[in-house]
C-alpha positions in Angstrom: -21.0 14.3 -33.0 -17.5 13.4 -32.3 -17.9 12.7 -28.3 -20.8 10.9 -28.9 -18.5 8.5 -30.9 -15.8 8.5 -28.4 -18.2 8.1 -26.0 -19.2 4.3 -26.9 -15.6 3.6 -27.4 -14.8 4.2 -23.7 -18.3 2.6 -22.6 -17.3 -0.5 -25.2 -13.9 -0.7 -24.0 -14.9 -0.7 -19.7 -17.5 -3.1 -21.1 -14.6 -5.8 -22.1 -12.1 -4.9 -19.8 -14.8 -5.5 -16.3 -16.7 -8.6 -18.9 -13.6 -10.0 -19.1 -13.1 -11.0 -15.1 -14.8 -12.0 -12.8 -14.5 -12.0 -9.1 -13.7 -14.7 -7.8 -17.1 -15.7 -5.9 -18.8 -15.1 -9.3 -16.9 -17.5 -11.2 -14.9 -20.7 -9.0 -15.6 -20.8 -5.2 -12.7 -23.7 -5.8 -10.0 -21.3 -6.0 -11.8 -19.8 -2.2 -9.0 -21.1 0.5 -5.9 -21.2 2.1 -3.4 -22.1 -0.6 0.4 -22.4 0.0 3.2 -23.4 -2.6 6.5 -24.7 -1.8 9.6 -23.1 -4.6 13.4 -23.1 -4.8 12.9 -19.7 -2.9 11.0 -19.9 -0.6 7.6 -20.3 0.1 4.4 -19.2 -0.7 0.8 -18.5 1.0 -2.1 -17.3 -1.2 -5.4 -16.9 1.1 -8.8 -16.1 -1.3 -12.2 -15.6 0.9 -15.7 -15.9 -0.1 -15.8 -11.8 -1.4 -12.9 -12.5 -3.7 -10.3 -10.6 -1.2 -7.0 -12.4 -0.9 -3.7 -11.7 -0.1 -0.3 -13.2 -1.9 2.8 -14.2 0.9 6.2 -14.9 -0.9 8.0 -15.4 1.9 12.4 -16.7 0.5 14.4 -18.6 2.4 17.1 -15.1 1.5 14.3 -13.5 4.1 12.9 -11.4 2.6 8.5 -10.6 1.3 7.3 -9.7 -1.2 3.6 -9.6 -0.5 0.2 -8.1 -2.4 -3.5 -8.1 -1.8 -6.5 -7.0 -3.3 -9.2 -8.1 -4.7 -9.2 -11.9 -6.5 -10.8 -11.3 -10.1 -10.0 -15.1 -12.5 -10.3 -16.2 -15.9 -9.8 -19.3 -18.4 -6.3 -18.4 -18.5 -5.6 -16.1 -15.6 -5.8 -14.9 -12.1 -5.1 -11.1 -10.8 -4.2 -9.5 -7.7 -4.6 -5.7 -7.7 -3.3 -5.2 -10.7 -1.0 -8.5 -11.2 -1.6 -11.2 -13.4 -0.5 -14.7 -12.3 -0.7 -17.0 -15.8 -3.0 -20.3 -14.5 -1.4 -23.7 -15.7 -4.1 -25.8 -13.7 -7.0 -25.0 -12.2 -8.2 -25.7 -9.3 -8.8 -30.0 -8.7 -9.6 -32.2 -5.8 -6.7 -34.4 -5.8 -7.4 -38.5 -4.4 -4.1 -39.6 -3.4 -3.6 -44.0 -4.4 -1.0 -44.4 -1.4 -0.4 -41.8 1.7 3.8 -42.1 0.4 2.2 -39.7 -2.3 0.1 -37.5 -0.3 1.2 -34.2 -0.6 0.9 -32.5 3.4 0.5 -28.6 4.5 3.1 -28.0 7.1 3.0 -23.9 7.7 -0.3 -24.8 9.5 -0.8 -26.6 13.1 -2.1 -29.4 13.6 -0.7 -30.7 9.9 -3.2 -31.1 7.6 -3.3 -33.5 4.3 -3.5 -31.5 1.1 -7.2 -32.2 -1.2 -6.9 -29.8 -3.6 -4.3 -28.4 -6.5 -3.9 -26.1 -9.1 -0.6 -24.7 -10.4 0.0 -20.8 -11.3 2.8 -19.1 -13.0 3.8 -15.9 -10.9 4.2 -12.3 -12.1 7.9 -11.2 -13.4 8.3 -9.2 -10.5 8.0 -11.7 -8.2 9.8 -14.3 -10.2 8.5 -15.6 -12.7 8.2 -18.7 -11.4 5.4 -21.7 -12.2 4.8 -23.2 -8.5 2.3 -25.5 -7.1 0.1 -24.7 -5.0 -2.3 -26.7 -2.7 -4.9 -26.7 -0.1 
């Protein structure tokens, strides 16, 4: 009899864990793409593909390099790559610049490209716990 209760609680617990975050492809396709951010210590490239797989590369000016790969899951407040959670400060939004001087150009890919989307994330503590604005 007790094992039935434990099984029910375990099932409810697992449903809560896996239903709270959805794969990007099922939640909001605006996250899909190659994102670029600059920080005081280097630059970040965040690639999210259409199958909700992603890679986070943080290259520091010191030459150090951090890399996370895994399935991307997202809800209203967090974006996670594998077991690493990023706080979503602002969701992806289309940007329109009023003047050419306000524009943001992406220099990491050739040829240089004008950014048309932005979002803001705070990295997990292991990777600097730093807020960055990402552009694609």
